[in-house]
C-alpha positions as CSV (number, residue, x, y, z in Angstrom):
1,M,-65.8,55.9,211.6
2,S,-64.8,57.9,208.5
3,K,-62.8,56.3,205.7
4,D,-59.4,57.6,204.7
5,K,-59.7,59.3,201.4
6,T,-56.7,59.1,199.1
7,P,-56.2,62.0,196.7
8,H,-57.4,61.2,193.1
9,Q,-54.4,60.3,190.9
10,S,-54.4,61.0,187.2
11,I,-53.8,58.1,184.7
12,F,-50.3,59.6,184.0
13,A,-49.4,59.3,187.8
14,R,-50.8,55.8,187.9
15,H,-48.8,54.7,184.9
16,P,-45.5,56.6,185.0
17,K,-43.6,54.2,182.7
18,L,-46.3,54.2,180.1
19,T,-46.5,58.0,180.3
20,L,-42.8,58.2,179.7
21,A,-42.9,55.9,176.9
22,A,-45.8,57.8,175.3
23,F,-44.0,61.1,175.7
24,L,-40.8,59.8,174.1
25,L,-42.7,58.2,171.2
26,T,-44.6,61.5,170.6
27,L,-41.4,63.5,170.7
28,F,-39.7,61.1,168.3
29,A,-42.6,61.4,165.9
30,I,-42.6,65.2,166.0
31,L,-38.8,65.4,165.6
32,S,-38.9,62.8,162.8
33,G,-41.6,64.7,161.0
34,I,-39.7,68.0,161.2
35,D,-36.5,66.2,160.1
36,F,-38.2,64.6,157.2
37,I,-39.7,67.8,155.9
38,L,-36.4,69.7,156.2
39,G,-34.6,66.8,154.5
40,Q,-37.1,66.7,151.6
41,K,-36.6,70.5,151.2
42,F,-32.8,70.8,151.5
43,L,-31.2,67.4,150.7
44,P,-30.6,66.0,147.2
45,K,-32.9,63.0,146.5
46,L,-31.4,59.6,146.2
47,A,-31.3,58.1,142.8
48,G,-30.9,54.5,143.9
49,V,-33.6,52.2,145.3
50,P,-33.6,48.7,146.9
51,N,-34.9,45.9,144.9
52,A,-36.2,42.7,146.4
53,F,-35.4,40.6,143.3
54,Y,-31.8,41.8,142.4
55,H,-30.8,43.9,145.4
56,H,-30.8,47.5,144.1
57,D,-31.6,49.6,141.1
58,L,-32.1,53.2,139.8
59,K,-35.5,54.8,140.3
60,K,-37.8,54.5,137.3
61,N,-38.5,57.6,135.1
62,N,-36.4,59.7,137.4
63,K,-34.6,62.9,136.6
64,T,-32.2,64.2,139.2
65,M,-28.8,65.7,139.7
66,A,-26.6,62.8,141.0
67,R,-23.4,63.3,142.9
68,W,-20.2,61.5,142.1
69,G,-17.1,62.6,144.1
70,D,-17.1,66.4,144.3
71,S,-19.2,66.9,141.2
72,Q,-22.9,66.6,140.2
73,Y,-24.3,65.4,136.8
74,P,-27.8,64.8,135.3
75,L,-29.0,61.3,135.8
76,V,-32.1,60.4,133.8
77,T,-33.8,57.0,133.7
78,N,-36.6,55.4,131.6
79,S,-39.6,53.3,132.6
80,L,-37.4,50.3,133.4
81,G,-35.1,52.3,135.7
82,F,-32.2,52.2,133.1
83,K,-30.0,55.2,132.6
84,D,-31.1,57.0,129.5
85,K,-31.2,60.3,127.5
86,N,-34.9,61.0,128.4
87,N,-37.7,59.7,130.6
88,R,-39.5,57.4,128.2
89,I,-41.6,54.2,128.1
90,I,-39.7,51.1,127.0
91,N,-41.9,48.6,125.3
92,R,-41.4,45.0,126.4
93,Q,-41.4,43.8,122.8
94,S,-39.5,45.5,120.0
95,K,-39.9,45.4,116.2
96,G,-36.2,46.0,115.7
97,R,-33.1,44.5,117.2
98,R,-32.1,45.3,120.7
99,I,-28.8,45.2,122.7
100,L,-28.7,45.1,126.4
101,F,-25.7,46.3,128.4
102,I,-25.2,45.2,132.0
103,G,-22.3,45.9,134.4
104,D,-21.3,48.1,137.3
105,S,-20.4,51.8,137.7
106,F,-18.0,51.8,134.7
107,T,-20.9,50.7,132.4
108,E,-23.6,52.9,134.1
109,G,-21.2,55.8,133.4
110,V,-21.1,57.4,136.8
111,G,-20.2,61.1,136.7
112,F,-21.6,61.6,133.1
113,P,-25.0,62.0,131.5
114,W,-26.2,59.2,129.1
115,E,-25.0,60.8,125.9
116,S,-21.4,61.1,127.3
117,T,-21.2,57.4,128.3
118,F,-19.9,54.6,126.1
119,A,-23.5,53.2,126.0
120,G,-24.7,56.5,124.8
121,Y,-22.0,56.9,122.2
122,F,-22.6,53.3,121.0
123,Q,-26.3,54.0,120.7
124,Q,-25.5,56.8,118.3
125,K,-23.3,54.5,116.2
126,V,-25.8,51.6,115.9
127,R,-29.0,53.7,115.5
128,P,-28.6,53.8,111.7
129,H,-28.6,50.0,111.7
130,G,-32.0,50.0,113.4
131,I,-30.5,48.9,116.8
132,E,-31.8,50.1,120.2
133,V,-29.3,50.0,123.1
134,L,-30.6,49.6,126.7
135,N,-28.3,49.9,129.7
136,A,-29.3,48.0,132.7
137,A,-25.9,48.6,134.5
138,V,-25.9,50.0,138.0
139,K,-23.0,50.7,140.3
140,S,-21.8,47.9,142.6
141,Y,-23.4,45.2,140.5
142,S,-21.6,41.9,140.1
143,P,-22.3,38.6,138.3
144,K,-24.9,37.5,140.8
145,L,-26.9,40.6,140.2
146,Y,-26.2,40.5,136.4
147,Y,-27.9,37.1,136.4
148,L,-30.8,37.9,138.7
149,K,-31.6,41.2,137.0
150,T,-31.4,39.7,133.5
151,K,-33.6,36.8,134.7
152,Y,-36.1,39.2,136.1
153,L,-36.2,41.3,133.0
154,I,-36.8,38.2,130.8
155,E,-39.1,36.1,132.9
156,N,-41.0,38.6,135.1
157,L,-41.2,41.6,132.8
158,G,-41.2,39.8,129.4
159,L,-38.4,42.1,128.1
160,R,-37.1,41.0,124.7
161,F,-33.6,41.7,123.4
162,D,-31.3,40.0,120.9
163,E,-27.8,40.5,122.5
164,L,-26.4,40.9,126.0
165,F,-23.0,42.6,126.6
166,V,-21.7,41.8,130.1
167,F,-18.9,44.1,131.3
168,V,-17.1,42.2,134.0
169,D,-15.2,44.3,136.4
170,I,-12.3,43.6,138.7
171,S,-14.3,44.5,141.7
172,D,-17.0,41.9,140.9
173,V,-15.0,39.2,142.6
174,Q,-15.2,41.1,145.9
175,D,-18.8,42.0,145.5
176,E,-19.8,38.4,144.8
177,I,-18.9,37.7,148.5
178,V,-21.0,40.7,149.6
179,Y,-24.0,39.4,147.8
180,Q,-23.6,35.6,148.4
181,D,-26.2,35.6,151.1
182,F,-28.8,37.8,149.2
183,H,-31.8,35.8,147.8
184,P,-34.7,37.1,145.8
185,R,-37.9,37.5,147.7
186,G,-41.5,36.9,146.8
187,R,-43.9,39.7,146.1
188,I,-45.4,40.0,149.6
189,R,-41.9,40.0,151.3
190,A,-40.8,42.4,148.6
191,L,-43.6,44.9,149.6
192,L,-42.7,44.5,153.4
193,K,-39.0,45.1,152.6
194,A,-39.9,48.2,150.6
195,V,-41.9,49.6,153.5
196,K,-39.1,48.8,156.0
197,V,-36.4,50.4,153.8
198,Y,-38.6,53.5,153.2
199,A,-39.1,54.0,156.9
200,R,-35.4,53.5,157.7
201,Q,-34.3,55.9,154.9
202,N,-36.7,58.7,155.8
203,F,-36.3,58.9,159.6
204,F,-33.5,61.2,160.6
205,Y,-33.3,62.4,157.0
206,L,-30.7,65.1,157.8
207,N,-28.3,62.4,158.8
208,K,-28.9,60.3,155.7
209,A,-25.7,61.3,154.1
210,I,-23.8,60.2,157.2
211,Y,-25.4,56.9,158.2
212,Q,-25.8,55.7,154.6
213,G,-22.1,56.2,154.0
214,E,-20.4,53.0,152.7
215,Q,-17.7,53.2,155.3
216,L,-20.2,53.3,158.2
217,Q,-22.3,50.6,156.7
218,L,-19.4,48.2,156.4
219,R,-18.2,48.9,159.9
220,L,-21.7,48.4,161.2
221,M,-21.8,45.0,159.4
222,S,-18.6,44.0,161.1
223,F,-19.7,45.2,164.5
224,L,-23.1,43.5,164.3
225,D,-21.6,40.2,163.4
226,K,-19.3,40.4,166.5
227,I,-22.0,41.3,169.0
228,K,-24.4,38.8,167.7
229,G,-21.8,36.1,167.4
230,E,-22.9,35.4,163.9
231,K,-20.6,33.8,161.4
232,R,-21.0,34.7,157.8
233,K,-19.9,32.3,155.1
234,E,-16.2,33.0,155.5
235,P,-14.1,33.1,152.3
236,S,-11.3,31.7,154.4
237,K,-11.2,29.7,157.7
238,D,-8.5,31.9,159.2
239,R,-9.4,35.2,160.9
240,Y,-9.8,38.1,158.4
241,D,-12.0,41.2,158.8
242,F,-13.4,41.3,155.3
243,W,-15.7,44.1,155.9
244,A,-13.3,46.5,157.6
245,R,-10.8,46.0,154.8
246,Y,-13.4,46.2,152.1
247,H,-12.2,49.4,150.4
248,Q,-8.5,49.0,150.7
249,D,-8.6,45.4,149.3
250,R,-11.0,46.1,146.5
251,D,-8.5,45.2,143.7
252,Q,-5.9,43.4,145.8
253,W,-7.0,39.9,144.9
254,L,-5.0,40.5,141.6
255,R,-1.9,41.9,143.2
256,D,-1.5,40.0,146.5
257,P,-1.4,36.2,146.5
258,E,-2.4,36.1,150.2
259,I,-5.5,38.1,149.6
260,F,-6.4,36.0,146.7
261,R,-6.1,33.0,149.0
262,R,-8.2,34.6,151.6
263,W,-11.2,35.7,149.5
264,G,-10.3,36.2,145.8
265,K,-10.4,32.5,145.0
266,H,-13.8,32.1,146.6
267,G,-15.2,35.2,145.0
268,L,-14.0,34.2,141.5
269,L,-15.7,30.8,142.1
270,L,-19.0,32.6,142.9
271,A,-18.6,34.7,139.9
272,D,-18.0,31.7,137.7
273,Q,-21.2,30.0,139.0
274,N,-23.4,33.1,138.4
275,M,-22.0,33.7,135.0
276,E,-22.7,30.1,134.1
277,K,-26.3,30.6,135.1
278,L,-26.4,33.7,133.0
279,S,-25.0,32.0,130.0
280,H,-27.6,29.2,130.3
281,L,-30.3,31.9,130.6
282,C,-29.1,33.5,127.3
283,R,-29.0,30.2,125.5
284,E,-32.5,29.2,126.6
285,N,-33.8,32.6,125.3
286,N,-31.8,32.7,122.1
287,I,-29.8,35.7,123.1
288,K,-26.2,36.2,121.9
289,M,-24.0,36.9,124.9
290,H,-20.7,38.8,125.0
291,I,-18.2,39.3,127.8
292,V,-16.2,42.4,127.9
293,V,-13.1,42.9,130.3
294,Y,-11.1,46.1,130.8
295,P,-8.2,47.2,133.0
296,W,-8.1,49.6,136.0
297,P,-5.5,52.4,135.8
298,F,-3.1,50.6,138.2
299,Q,-2.9,47.8,135.6
300,I,-2.2,50.3,132.8
301,L,0.6,51.9,134.8
302,A,2.1,48.5,135.7
303,K,1.8,47.3,132.0
304,D,-0.1,44.3,133.4
305,R,-1.1,42.3,130.4
306,G,-2.2,38.7,130.8
307,S,-3.6,39.2,134.3
308,L,-5.8,36.5,136.0
309,H,-8.9,38.7,135.3
310,E,-8.1,38.9,131.6
311,R,-7.1,35.2,131.2
312,H,-10.0,33.8,133.3
313,W,-12.8,35.3,131.4
314,Q,-11.3,34.8,128.0
315,Q,-11.1,31.1,128.8
316,F,-14.6,31.1,130.3
317,A,-16.1,32.7,127.1
318,H,-14.0,30.4,124.7
319,Q,-15.2,27.2,126.5
320,R,-18.9,28.3,126.1
321,N,-18.8,29.8,122.7
322,I,-19.5,33.3,124.1
323,G,-18.4,36.4,122.4
324,F,-15.3,38.0,124.1
325,L,-14.0,41.5,123.8
326,N,-10.7,42.1,125.5
327,L,-10.0,45.9,126.1
328,Y,-6.7,45.4,127.8
329,P,-4.6,45.6,124.5
330,F,-6.3,48.9,123.7
331,F,-5.1,50.4,127.0
332,I,-1.9,48.5,127.6
333,N,0.5,48.7,124.6
334,D,3.5,50.6,123.4
335,I,2.0,54.0,124.2
336,D,3.2,55.6,127.4
337,A,1.2,54.3,130.3
338,A,0.9,57.6,132.2
339,S,-0.4,59.3,129.0
340,V,-3.0,56.6,128.4
341,K,-4.2,56.9,132.1
342,N,-4.4,60.7,131.8
343,D,-6.1,60.7,128.4
344,Y,-8.8,58.1,129.2
345,F,-9.5,58.1,133.0
346,C,-10.8,60.6,135.5
347,A,-8.3,61.9,138.1
348,P,-8.0,60.8,140.8
349,D,-10.9,58.4,140.1
350,I,-10.5,55.0,138.4
351,H,-13.5,55.4,136.0
352,F,-13.4,56.5,132.3
353,N,-13.5,60.1,131.6
354,A,-15.6,61.5,128.6
355,K,-12.8,60.7,126.1
356,G,-12.4,57.3,127.6
357,H,-16.1,56.6,127.1
358,E,-15.9,57.6,123.5
359,Y,-12.9,55.6,123.0
360,V,-14.5,52.4,124.4
361,A,-17.6,53.0,122.2
362,D,-15.5,53.1,119.1
363,I,-13.8,49.8,120.0
364,L,-17.2,48.3,120.9
365,Y,-18.7,49.4,117.6
366,K,-15.9,47.9,115.5
367,Y,-16.2,44.6,117.5
368,W,-20.0,44.6,117.1
369,K,-19.9,45.3,113.4
370,E,-17.3,42.5,112.7
371,N,-19.3,40.1,114.9
372,H,-22.6,41.2,113.2
373,S,-21.1,40.7,109.7
374,R,-19.9,37.3,110.6
375,V,-23.3,36.2,111.8
376,D,-24.9,37.6,108.7
377,R,-22.5,35.5,106.5
378,M,-23.4,32.3,108.3
């Protein structure tokens, strides 16, 4: 009796699901490789990088054309990832005196090369005094990142400097809520995080400009919270879609009592706590700390003197014997508000233009010289 012979089946026929999965993975790898190569060739390189200890930073010793709005400008960084005139090595120790700036996009000087920012102008003014100026500011920083980055520079890198100027922005209060769940990672976790971010940023490279857009990221955060049923630390118990309203409410905590109640009060409390940590860090390391506040264009047009932002940080500095420079009176005074805005700010942006940067540098220098002379007389 003959046995029935079944036709020989290939491994692909015997395992159709695995075959399909392997085919799709191979296709994905090929397309991703092509996409990555095209992106590297045709797309501008990103100047920012994630950081496991203080969230994000600029690439070290990088030289690129960065984009801000519709324009491009040269962005150069030194060995610490600080915006600078040239790629250069920054020694951890210094024979002379050093001043460190930290802040957000206003202080980084987005849209302008180093020499056209107030940090660059200020460096020119204090160089004859034997002072070196370093600018650790990066856009979207806030007090939590001011503290974490300064702590990392001092304790992990051993960077030595004599004075710290902290430029506190109106938007910092909102960003404190954004970063409240961020915590520094250990070195192993930092490495794994870097690999994960690299993979995410380089697949589908041609779509990078789209899926890394701020609006899409914020909507994604809101969407993921909803489908996961997760609850972030809400600034207010009542329902409020903080992420969806992120951009339109950026400065509204100063204008709208309801928005101040919803998240402004909580954000200001977080800012206080982190600035308190920063002030302790400076005292422990014998670093003279200064707080600088400045208005946004809407405040200039409204002649908004004595705002909560202005008063709060003045009181904070006074109670802790911290240097305080209030730039509000230099922008809000008897001079026509529209003229001041047009003279010193980019249109339609909220940031300083080249003349504004030079103006701020002049004020900083006068303040520093008076403060320095006072210290020398003591």
